[in-house]
C-alpha positions as CSV (number, residue, x, y, z in Angstrom):
1,M,-67.8,5.2,99.4
2,T,-70.7,4.0,101.5
3,D,-69.4,3.8,105.1
4,V,-70.9,6.6,107.1
5,L,-68.6,8.1,109.7
6,L,-70.8,11.0,110.8
7,K,-74.5,11.4,110.6
8,I,-75.8,14.9,111.2
9,L,-79.5,14.9,112.1
10,N,-81.7,18.0,112.1
11,I,-79.1,20.2,113.6
12,K,-80.3,23.7,114.5
13,K,-78.5,26.6,116.1
14,Y,-80.4,29.7,117.1
15,Y,-79.2,32.8,118.9
16,T,-81.6,35.0,120.8
17,N,-81.0,38.6,121.6
18,G,-84.1,40.1,123.2
19,P,-87.0,39.7,120.9
20,T,-84.8,38.7,117.9
21,T,-83.9,35.2,117.1
22,T,-81.2,34.4,114.5
23,K,-81.1,31.0,112.8
24,A,-77.4,30.3,112.3
25,L,-78.2,26.7,111.3
26,D,-81.7,25.6,110.4
27,D,-82.3,21.9,110.2
28,I,-79.0,20.6,108.8
29,T,-79.1,16.9,107.9
30,L,-76.3,15.1,106.0
31,D,-74.0,12.0,106.0
32,I,-70.3,12.3,106.0
33,Y,-68.4,9.3,104.8
34,K,-65.2,7.6,106.0
35,G,-62.2,8.7,104.1
36,E,-63.8,11.5,102.1
37,V,-62.9,15.2,101.8
38,L,-66.1,17.2,102.2
39,G,-65.8,20.9,101.0
40,L,-68.0,23.2,103.0
41,L,-68.8,26.3,101.1
42,G,-70.9,29.4,101.5
43,V,-70.8,33.2,101.7
44,N,-69.9,34.9,105.0
45,G,-72.7,34.2,107.5
46,A,-73.9,31.1,105.7
47,G,-73.3,28.9,108.8
48,K,-70.0,27.2,107.9
49,T,-68.1,28.1,111.0
50,T,-71.1,27.5,113.2
51,L,-71.4,23.9,111.8
52,S,-67.7,23.3,112.2
53,T,-67.7,24.4,115.8
54,I,-70.7,22.2,116.6
55,L,-69.0,19.2,115.0
56,S,-65.8,19.9,117.0
57,T,-68.0,20.2,120.2
58,L,-66.8,23.8,120.8
59,K,-70.5,24.8,120.7
60,P,-73.7,22.8,121.4
61,P,-76.6,22.7,119.0
62,T,-79.9,24.2,119.9
63,N,-81.6,21.0,118.6
64,G,-80.7,17.9,116.7
65,D,-78.1,15.1,117.1
66,I,-74.8,13.9,115.6
67,L,-74.0,10.2,115.3
68,F,-70.4,9.0,115.2
69,N,-70.2,5.4,114.0
70,G,-73.9,5.1,114.8
71,E,-73.8,6.5,118.3
72,S,-74.8,10.0,119.6
73,I,-71.6,11.9,120.3
74,Y,-73.4,13.4,123.3
75,K,-73.5,10.0,125.1
76,D,-69.7,10.1,125.3
77,I,-68.4,13.4,124.2
78,N,-64.9,12.9,125.5
79,G,-64.6,9.7,123.6
80,Y,-65.8,11.5,120.5
81,R,-63.2,14.2,121.0
82,H,-60.4,11.6,120.9
83,N,-61.5,10.9,117.4
84,V,-61.7,14.5,116.1
85,G,-59.0,17.0,115.2
86,F,-59.9,20.7,114.7
87,C,-57.5,23.1,113.0
88,Q,-58.9,26.6,113.2
89,Q,-58.0,29.4,110.9
90,A,-56.1,31.7,113.2
91,P,-52.8,30.3,114.5
92,N,-53.0,29.8,118.2
93,L,-49.6,28.4,119.0
94,I,-48.0,29.3,122.4
95,E,-45.1,31.5,121.7
96,D,-42.9,30.1,124.6
97,L,-43.1,26.5,123.2
98,T,-41.0,25.1,120.5
99,V,-42.6,23.1,117.7
100,E,-41.8,19.8,119.3
101,E,-42.9,21.0,122.7
102,A,-46.3,22.1,121.3
103,L,-46.8,18.7,119.7
104,Y,-45.7,16.9,122.9
105,F,-48.1,19.0,125.0
106,A,-50.9,18.1,122.7
107,A,-50.0,14.4,122.8
108,K,-50.0,14.4,126.6
109,Y,-53.4,16.2,126.6
110,F,-54.8,13.2,124.9
111,G,-53.5,10.9,127.5
112,M,-50.4,9.4,125.9
113,S,-47.5,8.2,128.0
114,K,-44.2,10.0,127.7
115,E,-42.8,7.4,125.4
116,E,-45.9,7.3,123.2
117,A,-46.0,11.1,123.0
118,W,-42.4,11.5,121.9
119,S,-42.8,8.6,119.4
120,R,-45.9,10.3,117.9
121,V,-44.1,13.7,117.8
122,E,-41.4,12.2,115.7
123,E,-43.9,10.7,113.3
124,V,-45.8,13.9,112.7
125,L,-42.6,16.0,112.5
126,E,-41.5,13.8,109.7
127,Q,-44.9,13.5,108.0
128,H,-45.3,17.3,107.8
129,I,-41.6,18.1,106.9
130,L,-41.1,19.9,110.2
131,T,-38.1,17.9,111.7
132,K,-35.6,20.7,111.1
133,Y,-37.9,23.2,112.7
134,R,-38.5,21.1,115.8
135,K,-36.6,23.6,118.1
136,A,-38.1,26.7,116.4
137,K,-40.6,28.9,118.2
138,P,-43.7,30.2,116.4
139,S,-42.4,33.8,115.9
140,T,-39.6,32.4,113.7
141,L,-41.9,30.4,111.4
142,S,-43.5,31.5,108.1
143,G,-47.2,31.4,107.8
144,G,-47.1,28.2,105.8
145,Y,-45.0,26.4,108.5
146,K,-47.2,27.7,111.3
147,H,-50.2,26.1,109.5
148,R,-48.2,22.8,109.1
149,V,-47.7,22.8,112.8
150,L,-51.4,23.5,113.4
151,I,-52.3,20.6,111.2
152,A,-49.7,18.3,112.7
153,R,-51.0,19.2,116.2
154,S,-54.6,18.5,115.3
155,L,-53.5,15.0,114.0
156,I,-51.2,14.1,117.0
157,H,-53.8,11.7,118.5
158,K,-54.6,10.0,115.1
159,P,-58.2,11.2,114.8
160,K,-60.6,9.7,112.3
161,L,-62.1,13.1,111.5
162,L,-60.2,16.3,110.8
163,I,-62.0,19.7,110.6
164,L,-60.0,22.3,108.7
165,D,-61.4,25.9,109.0
166,E,-59.8,28.0,106.2
167,P,-56.4,26.3,106.5
168,T,-54.7,28.2,103.7
169,V,-56.2,31.7,104.0
170,G,-53.6,34.4,103.4
171,L,-50.9,32.0,102.3
172,D,-48.8,32.4,99.2
173,P,-49.9,30.2,96.3
174,H,-47.0,27.8,96.4
175,I,-47.5,27.3,100.2
176,R,-51.2,26.6,99.6
177,H,-50.3,23.9,97.1
178,Q,-47.9,22.3,99.5
179,L,-50.6,22.1,102.1
180,W,-52.9,20.7,99.5
181,E,-50.5,17.7,99.3
182,N,-50.9,17.3,103.0
183,I,-54.6,17.1,102.7
184,R,-54.5,14.6,99.8
185,K,-52.3,12.4,102.0
186,L,-54.9,12.5,104.8
187,R,-57.4,11.1,102.3
188,E,-54.9,8.3,101.4
189,D,-54.7,7.5,105.1
190,N,-58.5,7.2,105.2
191,I,-59.0,10.2,107.5
192,T,-62.2,12.1,106.9
193,V,-61.7,15.8,106.3
194,I,-64.2,18.6,106.5
195,L,-62.7,21.5,104.6
196,T,-64.1,25.0,105.1
197,T,-62.7,27.3,102.5
198,H,-63.4,30.5,100.4
199,Y,-61.0,29.3,97.7
200,L,-63.2,27.7,95.1
201,D,-60.2,26.2,93.2
202,E,-59.1,24.6,96.5
203,A,-62.5,23.1,97.1
204,E,-62.7,21.8,93.5
205,V,-59.2,20.1,93.6
206,L,-59.5,18.6,97.0
207,S,-63.1,17.7,97.7
208,D,-64.9,14.5,96.9
209,R,-68.2,16.3,97.5
210,I,-69.2,19.9,98.0
211,C,-71.8,21.0,100.5
212,I,-73.0,24.6,100.0
213,L,-74.7,26.4,102.9
214,D,-77.0,29.3,102.3
215,G,-78.8,31.1,105.1
216,G,-78.1,28.3,107.6
217,K,-79.6,25.7,105.3
218,I,-78.1,23.2,102.9
219,K,-78.5,24.5,99.3
220,L,-77.0,21.4,97.7
221,I,-74.6,18.5,98.0
222,D,-72.8,17.0,95.1
223,T,-69.5,16.2,93.5
224,P,-67.5,19.0,91.8
225,E,-67.7,17.2,88.5
226,N,-71.5,16.7,88.7
227,L,-72.0,20.4,89.6
228,K,-69.9,21.5,86.6
229,S,-71.9,19.2,84.4
230,I,-75.3,20.2,85.7
231,Y,-74.6,24.0,85.4
232,N,-72.5,23.6,82.3
233,K,-69.5,25.4,83.7
234,S,-65.8,24.8,83.4
235,N,-64.9,25.4,87.0
236,L,-66.5,25.3,90.5
237,E,-66.1,29.1,91.0
238,D,-68.5,29.8,88.1
239,V,-71.0,27.3,89.5
240,F,-70.8,28.9,92.9
241,L,-71.3,32.4,91.5
242,Q,-74.4,31.3,89.5
243,L,-75.8,29.6,92.6
244,M,-75.3,32.8,94.7
245,R,-77.2,34.7,92.0
246,E,-80.2,32.5,92.5
247,E,-83.0,33.1,95.0
248,P,-81.6,32.7,98.5
249,I,-83.0,30.2,100.8
250,V,-85.5,31.9,103.2
251,N,-85.5,31.0,106.8
């Protein structure tokens, strides 16, 4: 896995409130490869969500650059957005739209013709086992199916990069495992996934590499297997707990 899809260069995000400056991200640099699942881990306030929102262009960085296929995303930010899907934690489906209407609306947003949009809607409905729910409205769906719709919507335009922010939080274990299969399929389709999660078992099972943030800085990046070997632990959760007991990174 050597092809770099996204190159994050010296990204900083500072917030100033009067005389106080908070460093949400402090000089983040890493490469993200084509077709990998990168697990983004850290305690609350570590910078995971801030980084995700910058990569999805919902927020600008204070400093630094992001290269997509070798070019700064800020040279053509709309072009970059056509290659990125963002699935946020909280369901934000419009209650008055059925599942198929929500997907069609998203397809049209990305400039598809009517025929292209409906064709793509049929594809993602089938891929995410949503066909029999196509006429359903969000209020009638379980939490698991709402998340399926969110993921399907974020993939409607065939992005090369998908950012998943806590996609399985609050779901029953069997629903979580069903969504894991969806994420594995994305890797098989060579879609790069950035997975932000608090579930360490989820990160261990799904991620090709783990990036742990601490105090707005990268604490380490490695594969789950390497981390378990280095720290002599049987699972990623024990590795993470040991790392969090170590001296924090000081800004």
